[in-house]
C-alpha positions in Angstrom: -38.5 43.2 -36.8 -38.1 39.9 -35.0 -39.5 36.7 -36.5 -41.0 33.7 -34.8 -42.6 30.5 -35.9 -46.0 29.6 -34.5 -49.2 27.7 -35.3 -52.9 28.6 -35.5 -54.9 27.1 -32.6 -58.4 27.7 -34.0 -60.9 24.9 -34.5 -59.9 24.3 -38.1 -58.7 21.3 -40.1 -55.5 23.0 -41.3 -53.8 24.1 -38.1 -51.5 26.1 -40.3 -47.9 26.9 -39.4 -46.7 30.4 -40.0 -44.0 32.9 -39.4 -44.9 35.9 -37.4 -43.1 39.3 -37.6 -43.1 41.4 -34.4 -42.0 45.0 -34.2 -42.2 47.3 -31.2 -44.3 44.7 -29.3 -46.9 44.2 -31.9 -47.6 41.5 -34.5 -47.1 43.2 -37.9 -46.6 40.4 -40.4 -47.8 36.8 -41.0 -46.3 34.5 -43.6 -46.6 30.8 -44.4 -44.1 28.3 -43.2 -43.1 25.9 -46.0 -41.6 23.3 -43.7 -45.1 22.1 -42.8 -45.9 19.8 -45.7 -49.6 20.0 -45.0 -49.8 23.8 -45.0 -46.8 25.0 -47.1 -48.5 27.8 -49.0 -50.7 30.9 -48.5 -52.5 31.6 -45.3 -56.3 31.9 -45.3 -58.2 35.2 -44.9 -58.8 34.4 -41.2 -55.2 33.8 -40.5 -54.2 37.0 -42.2 -56.8 38.8 -40.1 -54.9 38.0 -37.0 -53.0 41.3 -37.6 -56.3 43.1 -36.8 -57.6 40.6 -34.3 -54.5 40.8 -32.0 -54.3 44.6 -32.2 -58.0 45.4 -32.4 -59.4 48.4 -30.5 -62.5 46.2 -29.9 -60.5 43.8 -27.6 -61.4 43.6 -24.0 -58.3 44.7 -22.1 -59.6 45.0 -18.5 -62.0 43.2 -16.2 -65.5 44.6 -16.9 -68.5 44.4 -14.5 -72.1 45.0 -15.5 -73.8 47.5 -13.4 -77.4 48.7 -14.2 -77.1 47.2 -17.7 -73.7 48.8 -18.5 -70.2 47.4 -18.3 -67.7 49.3 -16.2 -64.0 48.7 -15.8 -62.9 47.3 -12.4 -59.6 46.2 -11.0 -58.4 42.6 -11.0 -58.4 42.7 -7.2 -62.1 43.5 -7.2 -62.9 41.0 -10.0 -61.2 38.1 -8.3 -62.6 39.1 -4.9 -66.1 39.1 -6.4 -65.7 35.8 -8.1 -64.3 34.2 -4.9 -67.2 35.6 -2.9 -69.8 34.2 -5.4 -68.1 30.8 -5.7 -67.8 30.4 -1.9 -71.4 31.5 -1.4 -72.9 29.1 -4.0 -70.7 26.2 -2.9 -71.6 26.6 0.8 -75.3 27.1 0.3 -76.1 24.9 -2.7 -73.0 22.7 -3.4 -70.3 23.0 -6.0 -72.5 21.5 -8.7 -74.7 24.6 -8.6 -71.9 26.1 -10.7 -71.6 25.2 -14.4 -68.2 25.2 -16.1 -68.6 25.6 -19.9 -65.6 25.4 -22.2 -65.6 24.9 -26.0 -63.0 24.8 -28.8 -62.3 28.5 -29.3 -58.5 28.0 -28.8 -56.8 24.6 -28.6 -53.8 23.8 -26.5 -52.5 21.7 -23.6 -52.8 24.6 -21.1 -56.6 24.3 -21.4 -56.2 21.3 -19.0 -55.5 23.9 -16.2 -59.1 24.8 -16.1 -60.2 21.2 -15.2 -57.4 21.1 -12.6 -58.8 24.3 -10.9 -62.4 23.0 -10.8 -61.1 19.7 -9.3 -59.4 21.6 -6.6 -62.5 23.6 -6.0 -64.5 20.4 -5.4 -66.2 19.9 -8.7 -68.7 21.6 -10.9 -71.4 20.8 -13.4 -69.7 20.3 -16.7 -70.9 19.8 -20.3 -70.4 16.7 -22.4 -70.8 16.1 -26.1 -69.5 18.3 -28.8 -71.0 20.7 -31.3 -68.7 19.7 -34.1 -67.9 16.1 -35.1 -68.6 13.3 -32.6 -71.2 11.3 -34.5 -68.7 10.8 -37.3 -65.8 10.1 -34.9 -67.8 7.5 -33.1 -69.0 5.9 -36.4 -65.4 5.7 -37.6 -64.0 4.3 -34.4 -66.7 1.6 -34.2 -65.9 0.6 -37.8 -62.1 0.9 -38.1 -61.2 1.0 -34.4 -59.4 4.3 -34.5 -59.7 7.8 -36.0 -56.7 8.2 -38.2 -56.1 8.6 -41.9 -53.2 8.9 -44.4 -51.0 12.0 -44.4 -52.6 14.9 -46.1 -50.1 14.9 -49.0 -50.9 11.3 -49.7 -54.0 12.5 -51.6 -51.7 13.2 -54.5 -51.5 9.4 -55.1 -55.3 9.0 -55.4 -56.8 8.4 -58.9 -60.3 9.0 -57.6 -61.2 11.6 -55.0 -64.7 11.8 -53.6 -65.5 14.9 -51.4 -68.7 14.1 -49.6 -70.3 17.0 -47.7 -67.1 19.0 -47.4 -66.0 22.3 -48.9 -62.2 22.4 -48.5 -61.8 25.3 -51.0 -63.2 27.5 -48.2 -62.9 25.5 -44.9 -59.6 23.5 -45.4 -57.9 25.5 -48.2 -54.6 23.7 -47.8 -56.2 20.4 -48.7 -56.8 21.8 -52.2 -53.1 21.7 -52.9 -52.8 17.9 -53.0 -56.2 17.6 -54.6 -55.2 19.8 -57.5 -51.8 18.0 -57.8 -53.7 14.7 -58.1 -56.0 16.2 -60.7 -53.0 17.3 -62.8 -51.9 13.7 -62.7 -55.2 12.6 -64.1 -57.3 11.9 -61.0 -61.1 12.3 -61.2 -62.9 14.4 -58.6 -66.5 13.8 -57.5 -68.3 16.1 -55.1 -71.5 15.2 -53.2 -73.2 18.2 -51.6 -76.6 19.9 -51.7 -74.7 23.1 -52.4 -72.6 23.9 -55.4 -69.5 25.1 -53.5 -66.2 26.5 -54.7 -64.8 23.0 -54.2 -67.4 21.5 -56.7 -66.3 24.0 -59.4 -63.2 21.8 -59.8 -65.2 18.6 -59.9 -65.8 16.2 -62.8 -69.1 15.2 -61.3 -71.4 16.9 -58.8 -74.4 15.2 -57.0 -76.7 17.3 -54.9 -78.8 15.1 -52.6 -81.7 16.2 -50.4 -80.1 17.2 -47.0 -80.0 14.3 -44.6 -80.5 11.6 -47.2 -76.8 10.9 -47.8 -77.1 7.6 -46.1 -79.6 6.1 -48.5 -77.6 7.5 -51.4 -74.5 5.7 -50.1 -76.4 2.5 -49.6 -77.8 2.7 -53.2 -74.2 3.1 -54.5 -73.2 0.2 -52.3 -75.9 -2.0 -53.8 -74.8 -1.2 -57.3 -71.2 -1.9 -56.4 -72.2 -5.4 -55.1 -74.5 -6.1 -58.0 -71.9 -5.2 -60.6 -69.3 -7.1 -58.6 -67.1 -4.0 -58.2 -66.4 -4.9 -54.6 -63.0 -6.3 -53.5 -63.9 -9.8 -52.5 -60.4 -10.7 -51.2 -60.1 -7.6 -49.0 -63.6 -8.1 -47.7 -63.0 -11.8 -46.9 -59.7 -11.2 -45.1 -60.2 -7.9 -43.3 -64.0 -7.2 -42.9 -66.6 -8.5 -40.5 -70.2 -8.5 -41.7 -70.0 -8.2 -45.4 -72.4 -11.1 -46.1 -74.9 -9.6 -43.7 -74.5 -6.1 -45.2 -74.8 -7.4 -48.7 -78.0 -9.2 -47.8 -79.5 -6.1 -46.2 -79.0 -4.3 -49.5 -81.4 -6.7 -51.2 -84.4 -5.0 -49.6 -83.3 -1.6 -50.9 -85.1 -0.5 -54.1 -83.0 1.8 -56.2 -85.9 3.7 -57.6 -87.2 4.4 -54.1 -83.8 5.4 -53.0 -83.5 7.8 -55.9 -86.8 9.4 -55.0 -85.8 9.7 -51.4 -82.4 11.4 -51.9 -83.3 13.2 -55.1 -80.4 11.8 -57.2 -81.2 10.2 -60.6 -80.4 6.6 -61.0 -77.9 7.2 -63.9 -75.8 9.4 -61.6 -75.8 6.7 -58.9 -74.6 4.2 -61.5 -71.9 6.6 -62.7 -70.5 7.1 -59.3 -70.5 3.4 -58.6 -68.7 2.7 -61.8 -66.0 5.3 -60.9 -65.6 3.8 -57.5 -65.5 0.3 -58.8 -63.1 0.8 -61.6 -60.6 3.4 -60.5 -58.0 2.6 -57.8 -56.9 4.0 -55.5 -59.7 6.2 -54.1 -59.6 8.7 -51.2 -63.0 9.5 -49.8 -63.2 12.8 -47.8 -66.3 13.1 -45.6 -67.1 16.5 -44.1 -68.7 17.2 -40.7 -72.0 18.6 -42.0 -73.3 15.1 -43.0 -73.1 13.9 -39.4 -74.9 17.0 -37.9 -78.2 15.3 -38.4 -80.1 13.0 -36.1 -79.0 10.1 -38.4 -75.4 11.4 -38.6 -73.6 8.4 -37.1 -75.4 5.9 -39.3 -75.0 8.1 -42.3 -71.2 8.2 -41.7 -71.1 4.4 -41.4 -73.0 4.1 -44.8 -70.6 6.4 -46.6 -67.5 4.7 -45.0 -68.9 1.4 -46.3 -68.0 2.5 -49.8 -64.3 2.8 -49.0 -64.5 -0.6 -47.4 -66.4 -2.4 -50.2 -63.8 -1.2 -52.7 -60.8 -2.1 -50.5 -59.7 1.5 -50.3 -58.2 1.4 -46.8 -54.6 1.0 -45.8 -53.0 1.8 -49.1 -51.2 4.8 -50.7 -53.9 7.1 -52.2 -56.6 4.9 -50.7 -58.1 6.4 -47.6 -61.2 7.2 -45.5 -60.3 10.8 -44.6 -62.5 12.1 -41.7 -60.3 12.8 -38.7 -56.6 12.1 -37.8 -56.0 12.1 -34.1 -52.4 10.8 -34.3 -50.9 14.2 -33.2 -53.0 14.2 -30.0 -50.2 12.2 -28.4 -50.7 13.8 -25.0 -54.4 12.9 -24.6 -54.9 10.3 -22.0 -58.2 9.3 -23.7 -58.7 9.8 -27.4 -61.8 11.5 -28.8 -64.6 10.8 -28.9 -64.7 8.9 -25.6 -63.7 12.0 -23.7 -66.9 13.6 -24.9 -68.9 11.2 -22.8 -69.7 11.6 -19.1 -67.7 9.1 -17.1 -68.3 9.4 -13.3 -65.8 6.7 -12.5 -63.0 8.5 -14.4 -63.8 12.0 -13.3 -65.5 11.9 -10.0 -65.5 15.6 -9.1 -67.4 16.2 -12.3 -70.1 13.6 -11.6 -72.8 15.8 -13.1 -72.7 16.7 -16.7 -75.3 18.1 -19.1 -75.5 17.7 -22.9 -74.1 20.5 -25.0 -76.7 19.7 -27.7 -79.4 20.1 -25.1 -77.7 22.9 -23.2 -80.6 25.3 -22.6 -83.2 22.6 -22.0 -81.0 20.7 -19.5 -79.8 23.9 -17.7 -83.4 24.7 -17.0 -84.2 21.1 -15.9 -81.2 20.7 -13.6 -82.1 20.5 -9.9 -80.7 19.3 -6.6 -79.0 21.6 -6.8 -80.3 23.9 -9.6 -77.7 26.0 -11.4 -76.9 29.3 -9.9 -73.7 30.4 -11.7 -71.8 29.8 -14.9 -68.2 30.2 -15.9 -67.7 30.3 -19.7 -64.4 30.3 -21.6 -63.3 29.5 -25.1 -66.9 29.4 -26.3 -69.9 31.4 -27.3 -72.9 29.2 -26.4 -75.4 32.0 -26.9 -74.5 31.9 -30.6 -73.2 28.5 -31.3 -75.4 26.1 -29.3 -78.8 24.9 -30.7 -82.0 26.6 -29.7 -80.6 30.0 -28.8 -83.8 31.3 -27.3 -83.9 28.5 -24.7 -80.1 28.8 -24.0 -80.7 32.6 -23.5 -83.5 31.9 -21.1 -81.4 29.5 -19.1 -78.4 31.9 -18.9 -80.7 34.7 -17.8 -82.1 32.6 -15.0 -78.7 32.2 -13.4 -77.7 34.5 -10.6 -74.1 35.1 -11.7 -72.2 34.7 -15.0 -68.5 35.0 -15.6 -67.2 35.0 -19.2 -63.6 35.0 -20.3 -63.4 36.6 -23.7 -61.4 38.7 -26.2 -64.4 40.5 -27.6 -68.0 41.4 -26.5 -69.7 38.4 -28.0 -73.3 37.5 -27.5 -72.4 35.4 -24.4 -70.1 38.1 -23.0 -72.9 40.7 -23.3 -75.1 38.5 -21.0 -72.3 38.2 -18.4 -72.2 39.9 -15.0 -68.4 39.9 -15.1 -66.2 39.7 -18.2 -62.5 38.9 -17.9 -60.1 39.7 -20.7 -58.7 36.6 -22.5 -55.3 36.2 -24.2 -54.8 36.1 -28.0 -52.9 33.2 -29.6 -49.7 35.3 -29.6 -49.6 36.0 -25.8 -48.8 32.6 -24.2 -46.9 29.6 -25.4 -48.7 26.2 -25.7 -48.5 22.9 -27.5 -51.2 22.1 -30.1 -52.0 19.1 -32.3 -54.2 18.9 -35.4 -57.2 16.7 -36.4 -56.0 16.7 -40.0 -52.2 16.8 -40.3 -49.7 14.7 -38.3 -47.7 17.5 -36.6 -47.2 18.5 -33.0 -46.6 22.3 -32.9 -45.5 25.0 -30.5 -47.7 28.0 -30.5 -45.1 30.5 -29.3 -45.6 33.5 -27.2 -44.3 36.4 -29.3 -45.7 39.5 -27.6 -46.8 40.4 -24.1 -50.6 40.8 -23.5 -51.9 44.3 -23.9 -53.7 46.3 -21.2 -54.4 44.0 -18.2 -55.1 40.9 -20.2 -54.2 37.7 -18.3 -54.0 34.2 -19.7 -56.6 31.8 -18.3 -53.9 29.8 -16.5 -52.9 32.9 -14.6 -56.5 33.8 -13.8 -57.0 30.3 -12.2 -53.7 30.6 -10.3 -54.7 33.9 -8.8 -58.2 32.8 -8.1 -57.0 29.7 -6.3 -55.0 31.9 -4.0 -57.9 34.2 -3.4 -60.1 31.2 -2.4 -57.4 30.0 0.0 -56.6 26.7 -1.7 -53.7 24.7 -0.1 -50.5 26.3 -1.5 -48.9 22.9 -2.1 -52.0 21.8 -4.1 -51.8 25.0 -6.2 -48.2 24.4 -7.0 -48.9 20.8 -7.9 -51.8 21.5 -10.3 -51.5 25.0 -11.6 -48.4 26.6 -13.2 -47.2 29.8 -11.8 -47.9 32.9 -14.0 -44.4 33.3 -15.5 -43.1 32.4 -18.9 -40.4 30.3 -17.3 -43.0 28.3 -15.3 -45.2 27.8 -18.4 -42.2 26.5 -20.4 -41.3 24.1 -17.6 -44.9 22.9 -17.5 -44.9 22.3 -21.3 -41.5 20.5 -21.0 -43.1 18.2 -18.5 -45.3 16.9 -21.4 -42.5 16.8 -23.9 -40.2 14.8 -21.6 -42.5 11.8 -22.2 -41.4 11.7 -25.9 -37.7 11.8 -26.7 -38.7 12.7 -30.3 -40.1 16.1 -29.2 -37.8 18.8 -28.1 -38.6 22.5 -27.4 -35.7 23.7 -29.5 -37.0 21.8 -32.5 -40.6 23.0 -32.0 -39.4 26.6 -31.9 -38.1 26.1 -35.4 -41.3 24.6 -36.7 -43.7 21.6 -36.7 -42.5 18.2 -35.7 -44.1 14.9 -36.9 -45.9 13.3 -34.0 -44.4 10.1 -32.5 -46.1 7.1 -34.1 -47.5 9.0 -37.0 -48.2 7.0 -40.2 -47.8 8.0 -43.8 -50.5 5.4 -44.7 -53.0 4.6 -42.0 -53.9 1.0 -41.4 -51.2 -0.2 -43.8 -50.6 -3.0 -41.4 -54.3 -4.0 -41.7 -54.5 -4.0 -38.0 -57.8 -2.7 -36.8 -58.3 -2.2 -33.0 -62.0 -3.3 -33.0 -63.4 -6.2 -30.9 -63.0 -8.6 -33.8 -59.7 -7.2 -35.0 -61.3 -6.5 -38.4 -63.1 -3.7 -40.0 -66.6 -4.0 -38.6 -69.5 -3.4 -41.1 -71.4 -5.4 -38.5 -70.9 -3.8 -35.1 -72.3 -5.2 -32.0 -70.7 -2.3 -30.1 -72.7 0.2 -32.2 -76.0 -1.5 -31.2 -75.0 -2.1 -27.6 -73.8 1.5 -27.0 -76.1 3.5 -29.1 -79.1 1.3 -29.9 -78.6 1.7 -33.6 -78.7 -1.2 -36.1 -75.8 -3.6 -36.2 -75.3 -2.7 -39.8 -75.1 0.7 -41.6 -78.6 1.8 -42.3 -80.5 4.8 -43.5 -82.7 6.3 -40.8 -85.1 9.2 -41.7 -84.5 12.5 -39.9 -86.5 13.6 -37.0 -87.2 16.7 -39.0 -86.5 16.6 -42.7 -88.0 17.2 -46.2 -88.5 13.6 -47.0 -90.8 13.2 -44.0 -93.4 15.7 -45.2 -93.2 19.4 -45.6 -96.0 20.6 -43.4 -95.9 24.3 -42.6 -92.1 24.5 -43.0 -91.0 23.1 -46.4 -87.4 24.4 -46.6 -84.3 22.8 -45.1 -82.1 25.3 -43.4 -78.4 24.5 -43.6 -75.9 26.4 -41.5 -72.4 25.5 -42.8 -69.1 27.4 -42.2 -67.8 29.8 -44.8 -64.4 31.2 -45.6 -64.9 34.4 -43.6 -65.4 32.9 -40.1 -64.5 30.0 -37.9 -67.9 29.5 -36.3 -68.6 32.8 -34.4 -65.0 34.1 -34.5 -63.5 36.7 -36.8 -66.8 38.1 -38.1 -66.6 41.2 -35.9 -63.3 42.3 -37.6 -63.2 45.2 -40.1 -61.2 43.2 -42.6 -63.9 40.5 -42.7 -66.8 43.0 -42.7 -65.3 44.6 -45.8 -65.9 41.3 -47.6 -69.1 40.4 -45.8 -70.7 43.6 -44.6 -74.1 42.1 -43.7 -75.5 38.7 -43.0 -77.1 37.0 -46.1 -79.4 34.0 -46.7 -78.8 32.1 -49.9 -82.0 30.9 -51.6 -82.8 29.3 -54.9 -84.5 31.9 -57.2 -87.3 29.4 -57.9 -88.2 29.1 -54.2 -88.1 32.9 -53.9 -90.3 33.4 -56.9 -93.0 31.2 -55.4 -93.0 33.5 -52.3 -92.8 36.8 -54.4 -89.4 37.5 -52.9 -87.0 39.6 -55.0 -83.2 39.6 -55.0 -81.7 41.6 -52.1 -85.0 41.9 -50.2 -85.3 41.4 -46.5 -87.2 38.3 -45.4 -88.5 36.7 -42.3 -87.2 33.2 -41.7 -89.2 31.3 -39.1 -90.5 28.1 -37.6 -92.1 27.2 -34.3 -88.9 27.8 -32.4 -88.1 31.4 -33.5 -87.6 33.9 -36.3 -84.9 36.1 -37.8 -84.8 38.8 -40.4 -82.2 38.8 -43.1 -81.4 39.9 -46.6 -81.8 37.4 -49.5 -79.0 36.5 -51.9 -80.1 34.4 -54.9 -78.0 31.3 -55.5 -78.9 29.6 -58.8 -76.8 26.6 -58.0 -78.5 25.8 -54.7 -80.8 22.8 -54.7 -84.5 23.9 -54.6 -86.0 23.4 -51.2 -82.9 24.5 -49.3 -81.8 27.8 -47.8 -78.4 28.6 -46.3 -77.4 30.9 -43.5 -73.8 30.5 -42.4 -73.3 29.5 -38.8 -71.5 32.1 -36.6 -73.7 35.1 -37.2 -74.2 36.8 -33.9 -77.6 37.5 -32.2 -76.5 41.2 -32.2 -76.3 40.9 -36.0 -79.9 39.6 -36.0 -79.1 36.5 -38.1 -78.0 33.7 -35.8 -79.4 30.5 -37.4 -79.6 28.8 -34.1 -82.6 31.0 -33.2 -84.3 28.4 -35.4 -82.5 25.1 -34.5 -83.7 22.6 -32.0 -81.6 21.0 -29.3 -81.2 17.4 -30.5 -78.5 14.8 -30.1 -77.2 12.8 -33.0 -77.8 9.0 -33.0 -74.3 8.4 -31.6 -71.5 10.4 -30.0 -73.7 13.0 -28.3 -73.3 15.4 -31.2 -75.6 18.2 -32.1 -78.1 17.7 -34.9 -78.2 21.3 -36.1 -79.4 20.5 -39.6 -82.6 18.7 -38.7 -84.1 22.2 -39.2 -87.1 23.0 -41.4 -88.2 26.6 -41.9 -90.4 28.9 -44.0 -89.5 32.2 -45.6 -91.7 35.1 -46.3 -91.1 38.7 -47.5 -90.7 41.1 -44.6 -92.9 44.1 -45.1 
């Protein structure tokens, strides 16, 4: 058996390093790599399931064309010829923007840039802007602090108070629990704020369960108490913060009793949290991505971040606002979230973009030219994007659909042509992390099975089939050999003398410019050079209040129940990364069928028994799913994990509406009210 080091390229905080064992051309073993200080111990269930994922009999190994509703194997020559024919026809008759290029975050890596290079050479395409995951919080943090970065993951050990707000690291960032538990053993207090009682909250000293979407007013109420009790750090605020007097004045109009009623948290618990924040130093506040997946997500993030600012918990060991750390994205010309936004001046061939949050709606509304064809890679929009029924309608209206995939996902099943995609073990690439400070080499350790080709090779061959200028191809697309790919990667590494391929083959390397403690120099790259509680940029760019404010949801419990009184949340769980991994046998053994969690009191009102099948519905759609009682779930809420496929009958996006967040062009999945009834 031969061993290699590599790193997981999935859309996950941890970006774990691990050691891979290969025998007779197959991956046969996966072990942790202790040299990564952020991920030194056990690999998660999904990481271990790579043994099945890479070698699965369900993998697509050959080009597949749909004929009379059935997929049939065809040769690469025919597949590339068909694609070239369709691309040429639609471009000549309708223009290149009649073709939509859709790519998501199914696998990270620098080689993904090859796709954009191809479409530029082609003459452009309609692209998609925004992001399904985190941009409202990214933008809120950037507007406030000037940059998205935080202390090293292991710095949490130095915290005396840890607040986890809307995050469940015990399932979705398991390596983060290591420093949290080390801090607790040193005496740190742990507070969890989440409508659900998650495995993370089982370790907490205090759990608050607010009404979904009201986190902003809860944070403002705590802020008001901090100021009234003089728990705030006056010196820090005076020297490093713009807008504290205005923010403090705005809190005068907030009535604590009314705030308590709105968010469903008793006043005594608000005071208890405020006292902990005001008297225990240092504090690390970890905000999850769920709290910003509402229409008020950006402002909510600003409200929560204000608590770290008021108490001076920025720029010190153990004192941190932990949301996203983009310091390892050293090769990005433009840091997130700006690259989520359409910018015609920067990217002229892609001068037409549509919102990923409004994908189905805007695909149908796009004219001059209307969309005729779609190319989808690294994504599964028919499961993951809001308002699945409308997205499905839009995709079925197209004349031709190409999907590059490893498995027959919901989106692949709607394709006219499916091309087999590589696994993480079948091509080398460089990846960063949005949590830890490492640059890593995702090494090729096996050859692709069957006739699988990496996306970069597909584009290279397709460019030749389309008759692109050979010099342009050589300049923009790497040749499909391991040597050429390594040379292409080295072209990036040459920019940084700290990064060498030989070192990366041994394990992760700390990114150039990484910081153990973010903002230790109290240098904030905002317009004022200070932390901006008052942000003119926020108002100018997004039309929100200059200050952090609570804004009611477009669709939320506090705005009246109507016919749909239950909030549907669709968080991640330990068994899937969005719609990936759920099709594997090792996952199905643990989660054989989709389940909806429901408070037994809510079920009793509807005469629903444990384990019964129910209809979950609103004006946008319906689904049928088995109920699992959760006594710890806040009444008025139901939970269906995101990532269930349409083919499983339980995709929660059948019920969500395409809405953008208040900033960042994010997707407001969780503004989503439903009703539940027994299915006869």
